[in-house]
N, C-alpha and C positions, 0 to 999 in steps of 0.2 A: 558673479555673473551680476549682469545689470537686471532689475526687479521687470523688464519690459521684455518680455519675451521675443526671442525667434519664427515662433510658432503660434501660431492661431489662435486662441483659447476662448474657446466657447460657454454659454452660460448656464446653466440646469436646465433649464426649458426648451434651451437648443438640444441639448445631447437630448433631450426628452423626443420631442422631433427625430433625431435619429434613429429611437429605437426601432422604428418600423422600416426603415432601410434597408436593404438587403445585400446593402455596396459599406452599409457602415460594420467595421468590427472595432469590439468598444472591449481594449488589451489592459488587466490591471497589472499593475507592476511590484507590485509590493509583493512581498512572502509568501511563497504556498499557501502555508497558516493564515494566511490574514486572510485568501484567497477561501478557504473552506471555512471562517468559521469565528476563527479566531481573535479579537475584538486590539492587536498587537499596542494601536493607542491609544487605546476608549474611547474606540467612537461608539457612538449607539444602538449600533447596529454590527452587528458584525456578518461576515461576507460578502460577496462581491454583487454587483450591480449584474442585475438577471441575464443573461446573454452575453457578457464577458469571458472574457480570456483571459488565462495565465499565464505570466510573463513576468517571471520577476527581473526587474533591474537587475541583477546579481551575474542571471543569466550573459548579460551582456557581454561578459569579460572575457566569454565563452569563442575559444574558434569557431566553433561550428552553429555560432548562434543563430543566420540567414537556415538556416537549414532545419532550425526549431523550430524557427518563422515559418517556412515556408508548411510544416508537414502541423502545423497545425492549419493550415487553411487562411491561411494570411495574404494575400497576395500583391500587387504594386498596384491592381485594379481598386484595389477596393479604401477606401475612407478612412484611418484611419482616426479613432480617440482615445490618449491614455490619460491612464488618472491613478495616484496613489497617493503617497506619504510626503515626498517629495517631487517640490517643483524641477528642484535642481537636477534630481533625477529623474522627472518626466522629459527636460530638457535635452537631456544626456542620451535616454536612448530614442527621443524622436530622431536625432543627430545621425544614431546609428540606424536609423533607420530609412531618412535622407540619401547617409550613403554608399545606402543597399540598393535605392532605385524608387523606394518610393515616397513620392512628391506630394499626397494629401495628406496633410496630419496635424491632428488636430489636438490642446493638451485642456483635458478640465481637471479645475484646481479645485475642487470644492465636495469631495467628496464627505470628507469629512463633517462642514463644516454646514453640510446643506440637504448631502444627499442621505446620507447615514441617519440624522435624526431624523427625519419626513419620511412616516411611515403606510404614507400613499407611495410611493416612489420603488419601479420593481427590487429588490433583492435575493437572494440564491445566496445557499448554504449547503454543510457536505451534512447532511441529517445528525449522523453520530459524531462531527467535528473532534471533540471532546477526547476523543479517544484515540488520536490521532496528536501526540503533543508535538509542538515545536519544543526547540533546545530550550529557551529562553524558561518556560512554563516547568523543566526539568533542574536550571539555574535555580530561580526562587523558591524551591524543592529542600535545594540543599544548602541554602546560605538562608533557608530559614524566614523566610519573606514568603509564608501559605498566607492566599487567600484562607477566611474563613470556614469556609467550606473544609477545608483539608488538618484545620488543628484539630491535635492530638488525636489525628488518625495514624499510624503505623505505614510507614514508606519503606517498598525492596525494592530498588535497582537494579535487575538485573541485565551484566553482561553477555547475552547469549551463545555460544562459540561451537562449534563438534568438532572435541577429541585436540583442541588446541586452547590450551593454555596463556601459552605465550600473548595471542591475540589479545588477550585482557593483561597479562603481566605487562607489554609494551608500553599499555595507555588506556587508561579506561576513566570513564563521569567517577569525579570524589564522590568515595563512599559504593561506590555499587560493588557488587558481590559479582562471582560471576558463575554459570551453570549450562553445563555440558548437555546439549538437547538429548542425549545418552539414556540423563535423569527421567524424560519424564516419553521418554519412545524406544522402540526395542530392537534392536540388533538385527532380531533372527526375524522381524516382518519390519519396522521400520515405522510399524502401527504405537500410539498412545502404547503406553502400561498398560498394568490390570488397574481396577480402582484401589487394592490395594495395595501397589508399587507407588504410586502418584499421591497418596497417600503420604506416606513416610519421605518422599523424595520433595515434597511442600514440604514436609515437617522441618527439615533436613536445612532450607536455604532458609525457615521463617516465615515462611508465608502463613497465612492462615483463608479463608474466605470474608474475612476483613479485609484486607491488607491490601493499601496502594499499589500491586506492580507498576511497576514501567517497566519496561523492556525491550531493548536496543538490541544490535549488532555490526560487527564490523566487516566491513565489505569486501572480500578477498575472490581471490582468482586461482582454481586449485594449479597443479601442478602437473595430476591426473585424476580419475574417474574415482578411484578405489579410497579418495580423500573425502569428497565430500558424497551424502546419502542423494541428494536432489540438488544442491545449488551450490553454486562460488563462492556465495553473499554472507556474510555475517546475520545481516538485518532479514536475511529472511526465514535466516531462521530462529530470532526477535519474536517473529509474527507467528511460526510453526510452536513455539514453545506459546508464545500467549492465548492463539487457539486452543491448546490442550489445558490451561489453565482457567481458560474460562468454561469447558467440558468441563471441565474438576470441580467447578464453584466461585471460584474468584471473581468476585463481583466485579472489582474495579479494577480492568487488566487496560495502560496503558502501551501503545509504542509510541517511539518515538519519530520520526519521522524523517524519515534520509537516514535512521542508525548514527554510526560513530560518527561520520561525515558532517552531518548536523551540528554537533556539538563542536568540530576541528573550523569547520567554515562560521564558529561564529565568537569566534576566538579563547572560548573559556576555557579554565584550569584541568588540566588532563593529570591525573594522575599514575605511578605506576607497583601501588603498596600492593601488598595480596592483604585484600580486607577480609576480616573471618567472616565467618556466617554465626547466626545467631540463634541454634535450631529452637521449635517449639512445641508444643506439647499436645495439643490439641486441632484441628483445621477447623473444626464448631461444625461443618456439614456431613451429610453422607453423598460422598462421590460414586457416582456423576451428580449436578444438582442439569446441566445442561444439555443433558443422553442426547435429545435428537440434535448436536452439533455434529453428531460424527455419523454417517451412516456404514455399515459394511457389507460386506457384499449380497446376503441374503434381501439387502432392502436393496438392493442398490439393483438388483435386481425385478424388483418389483418395480422402483420407476421406470424403468428399461420399459415395464409393459403398460403403464401410465399414460395416462395425454395429459396429465397436470403435474408430471412431472418428466427432468429431464437431466443427466445425466454430464459433464462437461469435460471434455476432455484438455487438459492445462499443461500441454506438451508444443514440443514442435512441430512442425510444419514433415517433418523426415521422420519422427519419433511415430505422429499419426500417421502415418499413411505402409507404416514398415519398413524402411529404409534404411532407419538403426532402430536401437532398443532403449538408447540413450545411457545407457552406462552397462559397463563389463560383466558385473556380477545379475542383468536381465540373459534368460536366453531371447528368448522369443519376443520377434516383433512385429507388429501393429498392430490394432486400437479393437477399442470393445468395440459389438455391434453397435448401432445406433447412439451413442459417444456424438453430442456435438463440438468442433473443434473451437475450444476459447484459445488456440494461439501464444504463447510465452511470450515467445519471441524467437533464437536464431538456433537456439540449440539450451541443452539439458539445462545447463549453467548460467541461462542469459533470462532474465526478466525483462526486458527490454519495453513490452507493450504495455507492462504495467507501474513503469517506474518512467518518473523523468532523468533529466541528463545528467543532476544532484542525486540519484538515487532519491527520492522525496514518492508519493506515490500518485501516481498519474491523475491528470487532473478529472472527476470523475464523470465529468460530464462528456466526455470522450471513451470513457470505459463503456459508456452508457449507451454511447451513440454505435458504437463498435459489435455492443455484442446485439442488440436491436437489429441490425446489419447480418448477422446469425440466428435469429429466432431465439437467443438468452432475454428470457423477459422476466421479471419482477412477479408476474401475476402466477409462475410457476412454482415448484416446490427443485431447488436446485442442489445435486450435490455435484462440486468442484472439486477431480480428481486428477494427478501428474501418474510419476513416474511409483514413487514412494510415500507422497503427502505434503511438501514444503514446496513448492508449486502452488498447487490446491488452497492448500490452508494462504496464500498469498491471493489468491480471485476471489476465494470465500471473504477473506477479509474486505476486501474492495467492496465485495456486492453488502455485508454487516455493514459496514461506514453504513451506502448509502441507504440504509435502512429496509432494504428486500425483507420480506418477510421469515419465505421459510427458505434458509440456506445452510449448507451443510457441506462437507469434507467428508469423501468417498474417501477412509481413510487405508483404505487397501491397496486400490491405485489398480498400476497395471503391474503393476510386483507381485500385489496377493493372487490376480485374474489367472494371471497369463499363466502362474506357478500351478495351477489349478485342471489336469487336461481336458476337464468333461468341458468347462469353460468355453463355449468357442469366440476364435477372433477371427480379424480380419485386413487384409492388407492391400493396399492399391487406392485410386481417390474413390471418396461415394460417391454413388450413382453414377458410376461407369464402365466401360467394360472388361476396365483393367483391374478394377475389384474382383480380393478375392476370397472368401470365407471360410472358414475351417469350423469343424462342430467335432 
């Protein structure tokens, strides 16, 4: 491609002048991990230009690319400014915009050499981005190219699944061991197991409080809801496991952003061997270390009565209004009175409102904006719940990554709440004459 761009290139000063324009949309086409804060090309400051949207170049290959663009509020009347690592990629995406009816397109080619080094220019990042890792981070760990802070540190890579070792044996990250989510949660309640059981499970998998754990899963779609307790995705099981390990006291737990799909997209080596677990004898601390991360029913009731706390229902609309229970092993339909609707997506097996199309965690600004519109704000103590804990754990992880100070999972969720005939519940649309309250 010629060095001369077919699109207008703007300077740093021109971009600064556009920051205050309501018509300007700044689009970061780098990988979403770079947007979150990972300096993937050794840029001086990790993160993104403040106010920018993430639209990775690899999404340009998706058939529904333009729907993704529009869902982010990027419209033809806007003045589009693209930036990234590669000028060729910027021009490629600019051409896609042009073919889709966008005519005001500019390219900014100085993010790495001018914007990132200049601390006076505004940038933003996901506060706890280091706990949501790119595939390249995991690859460096297993290849021995560890940053100095990880030298000598024991690392356990965990492939999470729910009663499906075939998902692991059919392809996993080299060196990863498998962990059934049932090791950490009980089928009777779907809640986290007792401290004694958690300790034994973690020791069996070679995990102590000082172990660096990288948790990931593989996206799976169930044939029926008997097979999965809370989601169709193994990657959400990875977040569920991560939550329980953090509750127990594992100090450094990371989640692979996008799960196994991200590993495959990066074209890294895939293994099929059955990696043996190496048990250890001493966890190092008394479990649980972070009990505040989990809320049980008595505290959930206190939170409902408090003006400084909220329960957030991370279920689908049909579940929330009581049209369906979500799973065939949950009899009652409805919601906890007073819970805020946190909308997981289309049904009990999807979290599309918290995910990008490639299964990576959704742009955190978008999640925060959606939550703010329904009154979910960081100034309160928030406890996220769903049917049995998986979706609630993923929503909790979003808030925790954003650095929100008091966020928990109401572990019992609708399953535990609805099984107690003494607990009230309601159906119908809230604040509507059709809503019915049962007690």
